[in-house]
N, C-alpha and C positions, 0 to 999 in steps of 0.2 A: 317585388323579386326584382331583382337587375337581372340586365342583358349579360354575360358575361361573353368578352372577345377574344378568343385562344390565338395566339401569335407569336411569330418567331422573330424577335429582338431585332433582327435584319429587315423585318418588316414593321420596323415603328412606325415609321411615317405614314404608313399610308391604315395601319391600325388607329392612330391621334385620329386622321383624319376620318374613318369611319366613325368613328366615336362620337367626333363632335357633330356632323350629321345627324347619328343617331340621338345626339342628346337635342339637339333643332327639332325635332320630329317628338320630344318630350319625352323620350325613351331613358328609364333608368338604367346607365350603362354602368356596368362594372371593368376596369381594364386597369391591370395593375401598375402600369405606371402610374396612374391615378391615386390608388387605392393606399398601396404601400410605402409606407414612412422609413425612414433610414433606423435600422436597428428592429425593427418588428421580424417576426417570420414568415417568413417567405410562405413556404410550406403550409401552413398552418391558416392562412389569408386565402390562401389558394383553395385548401380544400373546403373551407366555410363558404368561401365566393359560389365555387361549384355544385355546393347542395346546396344550395337558395337561390341559385338561379332562373330566371322561367325559361331561359333559352339558350345555348351554345351558341355562337356565332365562330364557325371556325375558318381563319384567313389559311387557304390553301395556295402556298407558291414552292418551290425547289426546295427553298429552306425548312420551314415549318413541318414538312412532312418526314424531313431527317432529324428534327428534333424529338428528344426522347421526353421536351417538358410537354408537347402539343401532344404526341401520340398517348402519354395519360391521360390528358386533359378530355381529348377527344373518347378514351376509353370510359372513363367518366359519365360524359356523358349520355355515351350508347348505352352503357348501364342501368342510366334512370331512365331511359326510352322503354327500357325491357320490362322495368319495375314499374312506372307507371303508366305504361301503354298509351303514351303520348310523345306528339315532337319534341325533341330538345334540342335537337344538335340544327342546325344550319349553316351547310357549308358555303364559303365566300369564295371562289377562285379568280388569282389576282395575276395569274400566269400560267401558262403549260407547262402542267407536275406528274406526277406518280400519283395518282387519286390512293390513299387507302383502299383495301378490299372493301371497309364495311361501309364505305360513304359512295362505294359508284352506284347505288342503284337510287340516291338522294338527288332529287333537283338541285344545283347548286343556283346560286346568285351570281352570274359570270359579269368578272369586273377586268377583263383584259382588252377590252376596246372602247369600253365605256363606263365610265363609275358612276353616272347617273342611273344608268338601266342595272348595276347592280344592285345600287343603293337603295333603288324604288322595289328591287324586289325583298329586299333584306329589309326593308318598312313593313312592307305587304305581311312576309313572316312573322315577325316579331309582334305584329300587330296582333295579330292572333292568342298568345300567350301573355301579352302585357298593355292590350284596352281596358283599360279602368271602367265602361262602359257596356262593355257582353263579355257573357261567359259562359262554363260549363260547371258546374257544380256536382263531380260524383262521389256518388256512395255504392252500395252494397248491394243495394234491393233498388236503387233508381238514381238518374241523375236529372238534373234542373239546368235548362237551358237559361239563360235573364239576360235580360236589357234593362238598363238605367238609363230616364232623361228627363229632363226640366223642363220648365215653364214658368208666363207668367201669368197670372189668373186675377184682371182689374189691381194690380199693382202688387198682390202677395206673390212672394214665391213659392214654387211648387216643385215636387220630384215626384216620378213615377217609377215604380218597378214593374216590370213585368217577368212573368216566370210560365216555364211550360213545365214541367214534373212527368217525364218520362218514366213507368213502372219496367223494370227491367224480368220480371215474373210474371205480370198480371195487364190483360190487354184492355187498358185502359191511359191516358194521361188525365192529367188536371190543368187548368189554364187559370192564371191569376194575375190579377192587376191590384197594386197598394199604390194610393196616390195618399204624400202628405202633402198639405197647404199650411204654409206657416204663419202666423197671425203676423200682427202690426210688426210687433217688438223685436219677432226672431226673421221676419224679414230685416228688418233696419240692422240686426245684427249680421245675419248672411251678406249685407250688402257691404260692410264694411270689410270684407274680406275680398269681393270683388272688386273693389276700387281701388286696391293694389294688386289685382293681379293673382289671387288667391282661391279661384275661386272653386277648385279641389279640395281643397284644406276646409274653405270653408263649408262644403257640403259632406263632408264627414263630421265637422261640426255637428250642424242638424240631427245626421245617423246618431249620433252619439249621443244628441238629447234627447230623441226621441224612445231610442231605448230604454234610457234614464227613466222616462215619463211612463214609459210604458210595463214599469216593474209591477207588478200588482194587477194587473187590469187583464181583463178577458177582452183578448183580439185575436179571435178564431171563429170559422164559421164550420159548418158539421155537411157534409155534402153527404143524404139520404138519396138522390134522385138524382135524375137528367137538368133539371133546370138551376138555372145560377142562382147562387148565395151571395147576400150583401151584408158587411158588418160595417158601421160608422161610429165614430168613437173622439169625443174631444179631451184631450189630455193636457197636462200641466207638467215638466220639470222642475219639480222642488225643488232643486240644487239652483236655477239662474230665472224661475218663478215667469218662462216662457211658454207659449201654450202652441198648438196645434191640432189641426184636424184632420183626422189619417181615412181613409177607406179604403175597403178590401169588398171585390169582387173576385169567384170562383167557380169555375163551376168545372164538371168532369166529361171528357171526349173520350169516346172509345166502346167498348162493351161493358154493359150492365152486370158484375158479377154479385149485387145482392150485398155489397158492404157497405157500409159509410165509411168515410172519407173526414180526418178530422186537419186541416188545414189554416198552422200556427203561423199569425204574419208576423209576431216578433222573430221568431226563431227564422224567418226565410230570410228576416232584412239584416238581421245578423248573419251569417252564412256571406251575404253578397258583401256586407262590410270586410268581414275579413278577405274575401279576397279582392277588394278594392283597394286595400291598406297594402295589401303583398304590391300590389303593381304600379301604384302610385310612388315614382321617385323621391328620397329624402329631399326636403326644402334646402338649396345654397346658402350660405351667409347670409347671403343678403337678403333671401326671403325667410331668413329664421327672423331676423331682424326686424323684420316687417308684421310675422305673426306676432311676434311678443308687442307691440304696439300696437295691434288691434286687440290682442286680448286683453292689454290695460287697458283700454280704452273702453270695451266693453264691460269690462267690469264695474266701471263707472256707473254704467247705464241702468 
């Protein structure tokens, strides 16, 4: 999901500079100047981008606070905040102006005297909603805080997912760690992505392959008491014939309610995958060419 930048076209130079610096920080940025081509519907493109954006960075200036377009974009962002109960709108103050009433209680990134300081504040705020390695999955009955990291194990590539599930209605949490170890062939395929600077795409390919290999497999644990439970399984993706070793360890924390808890490893990986896909920016034209080359290379393995 991209970071939408709302600005008056009188502040176009600043908006472009901000967008370029956010891209350098690996953020996926939506700027109308970049995304809308001649002949396309501006209103339709902006509405779609506002709905899909992970964050709305509002450039506040004398021109923008008077702009009808900017006012509508901010109202849309505030409406999403109320509906989704999370931070969407990030104010970026570029000059002294009459800040809209519904933005006055928000801490703003101050660019008035120091661009770098303002940029650091925006990067920090954006990271909370766009970092593909950390996140929170919200559900009606519970939420899951998760983190994703990776490592090398004697030459084999590994990925680790750590999750803490918090029940909204029950007095307990569930702590789980799911580890994926690639076999030699799977590691070789991943390295072909890393060698061309496409690590994040290579990791998504591994997750997709693992989920394909888990179809029909029993990868879950049943928590019946306070002791941790483990599950280990070796799987092979039938489509590309590469293997993985999976290990899951999970345990209950908090009060004993007398009820058993079933932890589905594949389903938790699938939820994280969806969130990571939303946060990773689309590949550039050059990266698309590299991805095609890597895919063709791996098809020959």
